[in-house]
C-alpha positions, 0 to 999 in steps of 0.5 A: 500500500505505501509502495503504491502511494510512493508511486504516486508521488513520482511526479514530485521527484526531481533529478537536480541535486541540492547543494546539501544532500540530506537536508530539508528546507522549507520556503514560501513560494512567493515573489521577491519579496541618556538615562542608561546604566554603565555595565562594568563588564562585558555581560548584558545585564538586566538593570531592571531586574534590581527593582529595589534600586531602580525605583529610585531612578528616574528616566526611561525610553519610551517607544511609539509606533510611526505610521509608514506609507500604505503603498509600502506595506501593500506593495508586496506580501513580504515587503523588504524595507530599508531605512535612512536618516536624511537631514536633521529629523528626515526619514527615508523609507525605501522598498524595492517593489514601492520605491522611496518615501520621505517624511520630515514629521516622524511619519505625520506625512510621507512624500514619494521621492521616485523609484529610479531602479523602476526597470529593474523591479520586473526584470530581476530579484533585488537582494540588497538596497543602501541609501545614501544621506544625499539621495543616492541609492545603490543595490544588488540584484539578480536579472531573471534569465529570460532564455527559455533554452538556456541550461545554465542554473547559475544566477548571475548578480549585478551592482547598481548605483543611482545618483541623486538625480536618478542616473544609473551606473553599473559598477565593475563587479564579477557577476558569479562566484564569491568575488561578486558583490554581496552587500553595499553601504553609504557613509555619512558623506555619501561615500559608497563601499562594497562587500563581496562574498569572500570578505573583501571591502571595497571603496567605490567611486562611481563618477570614475568607475573605480574601486580600491580594496581596503581590507577583508574580513573573516566571514560576510559583513551582516551589518555595518554603520558608520560614524564621522571617522569609522566604519564599524562592521558585524560579520557572519563569524561574529567578528567585529571590524572597525576601520579608521576612515581618516587614517585609512587603516584598520583600527585596533581591536576593540576587545571590549565590544568584540567580547560583548558580541561574542558572549551575547550573540555567539560567534555567528550573525546573520543567516536571515534573508530579511533582517539582522540579529544586531543593527547599529548606528553611529553616535553623536561623536566620532567614536560613539556607536550605538547598537541594538539586539534582543537585549536592547540598545547599548552605547559604546565608545570605540576603544573604551572598556565600558558598555552602557545600556540605554534601552532595556530589551525586556521592557521594549519590542527589542525583547519581542521574538516576533520582532526581527531587527531591519535597521536602525538610525539615530536622531538629534536629541539622542533619539532612535528610530528602528525598522522591524520586519513587516515594516513596523517603524518605531521611535524611541524618545527619552523621558526623564519623568517616568520611572526607570523601571515601572512601578507595577511589576509582574514576576513570571518563572518558567524552568526552561525558556518558553517561546509562547511565554516570551512572547506574551511577556513582550507583547503585554509590556508593549501594551502596558508600558507602565508595567514591568514583567520580570521573566526569570528562567530556571535553567539557561542551559549555559550556566550548568544548573541542573533541573534539581538545583533550579527547583531547589532555588525556586522553592527557597524563593517561594518559601522566603516570600520572594517567589514569582507571581506566574508560574509555568509549571512544564517540568515543576513538581506542580502536583506538590505545589497544588497539594501544599497550597502554592498555587491559586485556584483560578477557576473563577477567572477562567469560568468568567471567560466567554464570548471572544475569551471562551476556551476549549471546555474540554481542555479547562475540564481536563485541568480542573481537579475537584473543582478548582483550576490550578494550571492551565496551558497557553497552547496544546499540541494533539499527538497524531499517527500517519501511514497506511490506514490499515494501521491507522485504524487498528492502533488504539493504545501502546500494545496495538502500536507495538502489534503494528510495528511487528506486523509492518516488520514482517511485511517489510524485512528492511528499512526503518519503520518509525524512523527512530535514531536511538532508544532515547528518542523512541522513549521520549516519543512514546512518553508523549502519549503515555508518561501521564500514566506513570503516576498515580493521583498522589504522584507515586509511580504506578510500577505496573503501567511503567512495566507495561510501557517499557515492555512495549517499547521493547518490542517496538525497538526490536522490531525497528532495529531488526531491519536497520543496519547498526552502522547506518543507525549511527550515521543517522544519530551522528547526522541528526545531532547537527540539526537538533530541533524541538526537544532534540528529536523529531517529535513533529508529525509532519516531519516524519510524514515527510520521512514516509513520502521520501521513503525513509520510514513506513509509519509515523508518530508525533505531535501536531503543533500548528496549522501552518507548515505542519498540519497542512504539510500532512494534509497536502501529502495525504491528499496526494496519497489518495486512499492509501494513507491517512492519519488520526489521533494517537493514543498511548497509555493515556487516551485522548490526551494532549500535550500542553505547552506553558502550563500556567499558574498563579501563585496563592500569595499573588492571587489578589495582585490585580496585575498578575491577575490581568496578565493571566487572563491576557494569556488566554485572550485574543491578542496573544491567542491569535498569534501563530506561536511555535508552542502549539495551537490556540486554547481560545476557541475564537483564535483557533477558528481564525487559523481556518484561512490561508494567511497567504491567500492568493499571494503565491501565484494567485492561487488562494489555496497555496500556503507555500512549498517544500523541498528536500534532498536525497542522498542519491541526488534527487530531491523531493518537492511539494506544493503545500495547500492550506487545509480545506474547510473539512480538514480544519474542522477535523483538527478542531474536532480533535482539539475538542475531544481531548480529555486529559494531559498526556505528559507527566512528572518530568523527573520520573520521565528523565529517569525513564529516558536514563535507565530505559534504554537498558531494557529496550536492548535486553540488558535488564528486564522491565521489572528491573528497570522499574526498580531502578526508576523508583529508587532514582526518583525516590529522592526527588519525590521526598523533596 
């Protein structure tokens, strides 16, 4: 059956090889789209966290959004805007498809300033635009190959300069290879510079058609800014490059700035087609720069030993994970204008009369960083600039703090009255917190959510205990399976899954079945629908349930292993370790369904966590598979379970904190729930319904159903392509029905899960029996349980 289906997929296999065999890439098939605190060392500190001292300080930057020309926002579905300052307070905003617009009053009025590159719009792809303060423009573009009989697949690239009067000049650079121009930039006097893909930097004189090589860098230039004297660049390898334009030679290494960038942003920058991890602008003096990243805005004197935080990222849009930095300019009076993705333009103005840290505060805690909560904190902060939301993460992953250490530290704070207002209970001993009265009953708030605020009632009831609600997920993920309808219909629990895997092995003596790379991965995947069954209502280990789980897991692993070469298995583990995704494993169902489509495995289990490029991938493949393929809800030892993301609770000591309760309500309101977050599907019913519509309807070739495309290379040099269609109404309703049918949380105690993943592999390989493994797991978990 699967073989027959794969035959139907042949039209999506192409004979060309991609540059990186075995790697998958997903893409959209769209068109071309004063008052700071000195930080004594190079670590990006959070001055707002010291609220006791911060309350005594006054003065803070406030942000406000600047209206941008509608012509730019609506020019294309994915605009690529560029920003420049011109004159004292004049802003220039450009978009390759829309042209240039100028505003002298901070967006009150925008005037069209022409589009000298008009003829290039329909004839090529513009990859980079640079705006000069004097009105000139330079850009890099690739002309479309209009020769139908041409067999050349190599793109050519040209660099073009337009003076202030719109006269164009093509710059003399190679059109292919690494010597081609990668980026162009103007200094404050209108001098033009080019950066090629080999790291070389050139000074260009378009008037006479000359270029002079100045120096080279490690990596590609990702972002560059200018002061009156210096060029300051940040490369793709995390290198800070400073060139003295006056002395015409590289400046001495700025160790303070380099160490700061390395410590806070790592050893690589860039990698995004549109946007930057860090942007910068020259300051009020020739040796001062300002730079911004997710941590906020910082001021630095070139060659100095201090980094000064000007704007705190935790209380501004810089810390918003949905906001991608595009560009930044500095205006007189120490004001800043920052351009973000989706043509969002923000002005930052210093107000000496507001507290450095807002008087109203909410403290949020999670064991590990949670994307949904990070987005919630940033959005709530933006909507309430008089509130400071402090988000503490117990395990950063870089400080060596273990789970036990983090929980012990949290418990100490709670007992001393210094605990958080909002807790994300994922990974925490939340059942113990309930018993000890640490969590507030939020049923009164949740039951009052109606209309646009109404949540899936079954999810709410799944979290209710004796009438009380102590924890409620911000998002949910649904466990599903896919493959031959014969097995989708047969699998009802973990035992029948083991039966099915063994039967598939009999039918297919060789090759992967579930595509698991290691024992730990299999245990983790199976635990998604079973780990809640390993403990009883009092939090004690259910030894019988755990033995049954390990016995079934052993059957599945042995069947998987029997048809796969051990050497190939090790290669798969080694290869996959370079591309660790969510949870470190291929837990997303659509990824495993692609594995079936490309012949890599026979059956798929996993979780569905969003519609866009997840559920729609599965429904698109299912439609192509016709009658031989299907999908359904996946039950393990827990039936009709869901995987929570961001299980939010309120501390009992904060139940009367109006701002904490307001933040809790915000987590489930439309403002946050309408967002397409990677943590899972909305629990707000109206927000869930909003995902029925294709966000790119008609944007790709005029096809209202087309959502994007997917391509995957194969080891033999061929690759798989798929047009991803947005789910049809009946397909979306099926997803909603599944979300509306879940009755309990399927995942359980994190400490017990860790013990199973550590000890369980020996059972899967027959080294110890399930009974022996359970005894070890109980013993290992005993100390944690006692605490």
